[in-house]
N, C-alpha and C positions, 0 to 999 in steps of 0.2 A: 296428358298434362300432369296428373297426380304422380305417375311414374317418373316423369322427368324432375319433378320437385324432389321426390324421394332420392333419386340418383344424385341430384345436386347437393342435397343436404349430406348425404353419405360422403360425397366427395369432399366437401367442405370439412366434415368431421374428421376424415382421414388425414386431410392436409394439416388440421389443427393438431391432431394427435402426433403427426411427424414432427411438426415444429416444437412441440412440447418436449418430445423425446430428445430432439436435437438440442433443445435449449438446456435440458438437464445435463446432457453430456458435456456441452459447451462450459456451462458453469462448473462442473465437476473438474474440467481441464483448468480453468482459471484458478480455482482454489487449490488444485494440486500444484500448479506452477508456483503460486504465491507461498505455498507450504515449504516447497523445496528451497526457494529463495530465503525464507525465514531460517531454515535449518542451516543454510550456508553462512548466513550473517551471524547466527548464534554460534556456530562453530569457529569462525574466524575471530569473533569478538572474544570468545572464552580463551581461545589459544594465545592470543596476544595479550589480553587483559590479565591473565594469570602469569605472564612472563615479565618479571620486573626489568630484566635488561632490555627487552623489546620496547616496553612501555617508555622507559627512560630514553632510548634512542629516537623514538618517534616524537613523544610529547615534550621531551626536554630539549627540543632543537627546533629551528624554523621549518622543519619538515611537517610539523603539526598543522601548520596552516594549509599545506598541500593536502593533507589528510582530511582536514575538516571541510574544505571547500570543493575538493575534487568531485565527490558525489553529486553536489548541486550542478556542477558544470556537466558532468556526465549524463544526468537524467534529462537536462534540457536538450542536449546534443542528441540523445537517444531519440527523444520524442520528435525532434525535427527531422531525423534521418530514417525513421521507421519505414517509411514507404519505399525507400531505396535499397532496404536490406531484405534478404531472404529471411523466411521464418526460422530457419536453422541458425542463421547468423544473429538474428535478434534475440533468440533464446540464449545463445552463448553470451551476448552483451548483457543480457539480464542477469545471468549467473555471475559474470564479472562484477557488475554493478552491485549485487547482493554482497560479494565478498569485500569490495571497497567499503560498503556501508558498515560491515562488521568491523573492519579496521578503524573506521571513523568513530564508532561507538565503544571501542574496546575499553576506553578508560573507565566505563561504568564499573568494571569488576575490581578496580583499584580504589573507587570511591564508595560503593555501596556493598552491603554484605551480600553473599550468594543467596541466602534465604530470602531476603527482601526483593531481590531481583526475580527470583522464581515466583514469588507471590504476586508481585506486580504483573508478571507475564501472565499468570493464570486470570487475574482480574481483567486484564486487557483482552484475553482470549474470549472470556465469557461476555464482556461487554461488545466485543466486535461480532461475535456470533449472533447476538440479539439484534444489533443494529443492522447487520447485514441481511438477517432474516426479515427484519421489518421492510428494509428497501426492496427485497425480492418479492414479498408477498402483498404488500400494500397496494390497494387500488388507487390511492390518492397520488396525483402527479406532483412530485416534489422537484421537478426540473427547475422551478423558479428559485430553488435554494442556491443553484450553482454559482451565480454572478457574486452573491453575497459572500459565499464560502471562499471563492477564489480571492476575492478582495481581502479576506480576513487572512488567508495564507500569505499573501504578499505582505500584509502588515506584520505578521509574525516573522517572516524572514528578515525583514528590515530591522525590526525590534531586536531580534537575536543577534543579528550581526553588530548592531550598535552596543548591545550589552556585553559582547565579547571583550569590549574595550572599557566599558563602565563598570562591569562586575557588580551591578546593583541587584541586591536580593529582592527589593520591592519590584523592580522591573521583571526579574525572573519569575516571581510569583504570579505577577498578572499575565505574563506571557504564557506560562504553564497552564494557568486557569482557563484562559481563552483557547489555548491550543487543544486542550481535552475537549472542549465543547465544539470546536470547529472541525476537528478530525472525526469526532463522533457523528456530526452531521454529514461529512463528507463520506463516511462509510456507508450510510443509507443512500445518500445521493448516487454515489459511484455504482453501487450494487444495482439500483434501479436502471441507471444510464447503461451499463454494461448489458443488462437483460434487454432493454429496449433497442440497443444497437443490433443485437443479434436478431431479434424478431424482424427488424426492418430489413436486414440483409440476408436473412435465411433463405429467401425465395431464389436468390442468385447463385447459391451454391458455389461461391468462390472460396475454395479450400485455402489458397494462399492468404486471401484477406482474413478468413476465419482464424488461421493459425497465428498471424501477426496481432490480430485483434484480441485474442485470448492472452497473448503476452502483455499487451498494453493494459488490458483489464487487470491481469495479475499485479502488474507493476503499480497501478493506482491503488489497489486494495492493500498491497504490501506497504506502500508508503503511508496509507491511512493507519494501518495497524502500528507500524513501527513508530510513527510520530505520536500516536495516542499512548503507546507504551513508555516512551521517553518522557513525555509530559506528566504521565501519572507517576512515573518513578521519582519526580521531584517532590511529590506529596507523600508517596507510600515507601519510598526507599529508605532504609536504615543505613547511616554511613558507618564506615569502618572506624573502629576505635584506635 
């Protein structure tokens, strides 16, 4: 009986170690995909944002509305269709979405100084790393944050769309302040959620699911980072003279 218990404990320990190793590899893939998407977004934003002719052609015409709203439409469509896509196709769509986001935010290079953009990016990266680490390591279940944070995101989207027409600085300030707090919370929440989803499905060994799940996890964290950066830029960004 004692030998059986020893074997059972060793088996459980080996399985736990295997899951831990797989989880580290999985999270590394998630962060890697997210990082590549950020590089694509930054590259496109810089290339377009520092080209006055392209900025004028895009944001000086009705095309700007397509550029502004297209990423929102694509991300919802992508989330709805992910189960029907292969992992390779899903990754390609993710890269395309990242490029489209770069086009959408490219005007920041015409509004803010390059130094302030870089400084805000660094602040966002430090904050994101700390929040994501908290979500990954905490023993506290923060899944209850989800419904409140999602409602907050919906409120932010509605308020931002309305303010496109109102152009109110007071509304923009309130949206930015709430946006920083909401996406800070989402960073921790999404990290823990991604981790827990892997642990729950690790036993099945479904590589196709794991591949697409990593892409969706990267998309979630990418959106958390990018939105936190954009809202912080409202406070930390120095405008061009």
